Structures are given as structure tokens and as C-alpha cells.
Z-matrix of the N, CA and C atoms (Angstrom, degrees):
N
C 1 1.362
C 2 1.469 1 108.23
N 3 1.301 2 125.01 1 140.87
C 4 1.382 3 124.42 2 178.37
C 5 1.551 4 111.39 3 -101.73
N 6 1.227 5 118.28 4 141.09
C 7 1.470 6 121.20 5 -177.94
C 8 1.610 7 106.65 6 -94.83
N 9 1.300 8 120.20 7 119.59
C 10 1.503 9 125.41 8 -178.59
C 11 1.473 10 105.76 9 -114.08
N 12 1.323 11 109.25 10 139.33
C 13 1.478 12 116.79 11 179.34
C 14 1.598 13 105.02 12 -101.39
N 15 1.300 14 113.99 13 151.24
C 16 1.516 15 114.53 14 178.56
C 17 1.484 16 113.38 15 -68.72
N 18 1.261 17 118.45 16 148.66
C 19 1.442 18 123.71 17 -170.85
C 20 1.556 19 106.81 18 -78.72
N 21 1.307 20 115.69 19 137.72
C 22 1.422 21 125.20 20 173.56
C 23 1.415 22 114.16 21 -88.51
N 24 1.399 23 124.34 22 142.07
C 25 1.440 24 120.65 23 173.98
C 26 1.444 25 113.36 24 -65.75
N 27 1.294 26 113.85 25 151.49
C 28 1.575 27 111.84 26 -175.18
C 29 1.484 28 112.07 27 -67.42
N 30 1.275 29 114.64 28 151.55
C 31 1.588 30 120.90 29 -178.34
C 32 1.422 31 101.72 30 -88.12
N 33 1.350 32 110.26 31 173.95
C 34 1.436 33 123.79 32 176.33
C 35 1.563 34 111.04 33 -68.98
N 36 1.358 35 119.66 34 -29.42
C 37 1.423 36 121.41 35 175.15
C 38 1.578 37 109.56 36 -61.81
N 39 1.297 38 118.09 37 -38.56
C 40 1.439 39 118.78 38 -178.34
C 41 1.506 40 108.92 39 -65.35
N 42 1.326 41 116.64 40 -42.66
C 43 1.430 42 122.88 41 -178.41
C 44 1.540 43 109.62 42 -58.58
N 45 1.436 44 114.31 43 -46.94
C 46 1.517 45 121.45 44 -173.89
C 47 1.548 46 104.90 45 -64.39
N 48 1.351 47 117.56 46 -40.43
C 49 1.512 48 118.21 47 179.66
C 50 1.456 49 113.65 48 -64.89
N 51 1.408 50 113.14 49 -31.29
C 52 1.514 51 116.70 50 -178.56
C 53 1.553 52 108.14 51 -73.05
N 54 1.295 53 121.06 52 -25.72
C 55 1.444 54 125.03 53 -176.67
C 56 1.505 55 109.15 54 -74.58
N 57 1.193 56 125.38 55 -18.33
C 58 1.439 57 132.55 56 -179.09
C 59 1.467 58 109.89 57 53.60
N 60 1.305 59 121.97 58 65.99
C 61 1.385 60 132.08 59 -171.70
C 62 1.600 61 110.14 60 -57.03
N 63 1.282 62 118.44 61 -33.57
C 64 1.440 63 118.71 62 -176.13
C 65 1.504 64 110.28 63 -75.64
N 66 1.326 65 116.66 64 -28.10
C 67 1.565 66 118.75 65 175.46
C 68 1.490 67 107.03 66 -72.25
N 69 1.323 68 117.04 67 -43.15
C 70 1.466 69 120.55 68 -175.97
C 71 1.607 70 112.43 69 -59.96
N 72 1.462 71 113.19 70 -41.13
C 73 1.429 72 119.24 71 -179.02
C 74 1.542 73 105.62 72 -69.40
N 75 1.343 74 121.78 73 -41.73
C 76 1.467 75 118.48 74 178.66
C 77 1.517 76 110.95 75 -63.44
N 78 1.310 77 122.23 76 -35.93
C 79 1.447 78 122.32 77 176.46
C 80 1.543 79 113.04 78 -64.01
N 81 1.313 80 116.74 79 -41.33
C 82 1.418 81 119.92 80 176.30
C 83 1.566 82 114.02 81 -60.86
N 84 1.345 83 104.76 82 -47.24
C 85 1.550 84 110.04 83 178.88
C 86 1.544 85 113.74 84 -60.67
N 87 1.320 86 118.60 85 -40.12
C 88 1.403 87 122.02 86 176.59
C 89 1.541 88 110.48 87 -65.85
N 90 1.265 89 121.76 88 -38.36
C 91 1.445 90 125.34 89 178.21
C 92 1.513 91 111.62 90 -63.33
N 93 1.432 92 117.70 91 -41.00
C 94 1.428 93 127.95 92 -178.75
C 95 1.651 94 103.84 93 -62.32
N 96 1.390 95 115.15 94 -56.77
C 97 1.407 96 121.29 95 -178.24
C 98 1.534 97 112.09 96 -54.55
N 99 1.361 98 117.94 97 -39.82
C 100 1.504 99 122.75 98 -179.24
C 101 1.480 100 106.03 99 -70.78
N 102 1.317 101 124.44 100 -38.38
C 103 1.389 102 122.75 101 176.16
C 104 1.551 103 114.29 102 -61.35
N 105 1.310 104 113.16 103 -43.39
C 106 1.550 105 119.69 104 177.64
C 107 1.536 106 113.63 105 -60.68
N 108 1.422 107 111.75 106 -38.23
C 109 1.483 108 115.16 107 -176.37
C 110 1.543 109 113.19 108 -87.72
N 111 1.377 110 118.78 109 -4.82
C 112 1.393 111 118.55 110 -176.30
C 113 1.548 112 115.03 111 -87.41
N 114 1.297 113 115.85 112 -19.10
C 115 1.437 114 119.06 113 177.28
C 116 1.541 115 109.69 114 -126.61
N 117 1.334 116 113.66 115 154.78
C 118 1.514 117 119.28 116 -174.88
C 119 1.559 118 111.26 117 -68.46
N 120 1.390 119 120.09 118 -38.46
C 121 1.475 120 116.82 119 176.62
C 122 1.529 121 101.34 120 -110.48
N 123 1.492 122 106.57 121 178.37
C 124 1.479 123 118.48 122 -174.25
C 125 1.614 124 105.50 123 -69.32
N 126 1.388 125 111.97 124 133.59
C 127 1.480 126 114.37 125 168.77
C 128 1.437 127 114.58 126 -67.63
N 129 1.333 128 122.14 127 163.54
C 130 1.417 129 120.60 128 177.89
C 131 1.580 130 108.89 129 -66.21
N 132 1.293 131 114.58 130 141.23
C 133 1.489 132 121.98 131 -178.00
C 134 1.496 133 111.38 132 -62.37
N 135 1.387 134 120.75 133 -41.42
C 136 1.356 135 121.95 134 179.06
C 137 1.524 136 111.50 135 -63.34
N 138 1.324 137 122.14 136 -38.06
C 139 1.400 138 120.87 137 168.85
C 140 1.440 139 118.90 138 -57.28
N 141 1.317 140 114.75 139 -49.54
C 142 1.526 141 120.53 140 172.36
C 143 1.556 142 111.66 141 -51.06
N 144 1.338 143 117.30 142 -45.31
C 145 1.479 144 118.46 143 -173.42
C 146 1.539 145 109.23 144 -70.75
N 147 1.417 146 114.02 145 -44.27
C 148 1.538 147 117.18 146 -178.47
C 149 1.604 148 106.86 147 -66.72
N 150 1.250 149 121.01 148 -35.76
C 151 1.461 150 119.50 149 -179.15
C 152 1.475 151 115.28 150 -64.99
N 153 1.405 152 114.93 151 -33.45
C 154 1.378 153 124.37 152 -175.33
C 155 1.588 154 115.76 153 -93.41
N 156 1.333 155 116.68 154 -0.37
C 157 1.490 156 118.23 155 173.62
C 158 1.499 157 114.14 156 -82.54
């Protein structure tokens, strides 16, 4: 006979690991660099913030 323990609900660490935060940071960084290279002068900072939220 096998001894089984009851399942625990997933913790917030499991959820954070599932979100793949390093990949999300890299995507946001790439988007910001693309915005900076797309126009000859600096885009408005509020536009950059709202576009990356």
C-alpha cells in the first residue's frame, strides 16, 4: 500500500515561476529599444510607459 499525502495549494512562488519573469523583462527591454530606434528623437516618456504596461 502506498502512503499518499494531501495536495497543497500552489504557493505564490510557483505562480511567479510560471510567469517566467526573465522572459517578460527581456520582452519589455526589447520593446523599449525598438521604440527608441524607430523615431529620430526621443519619444514621450509617458507614451513609452503606457505602451509597456
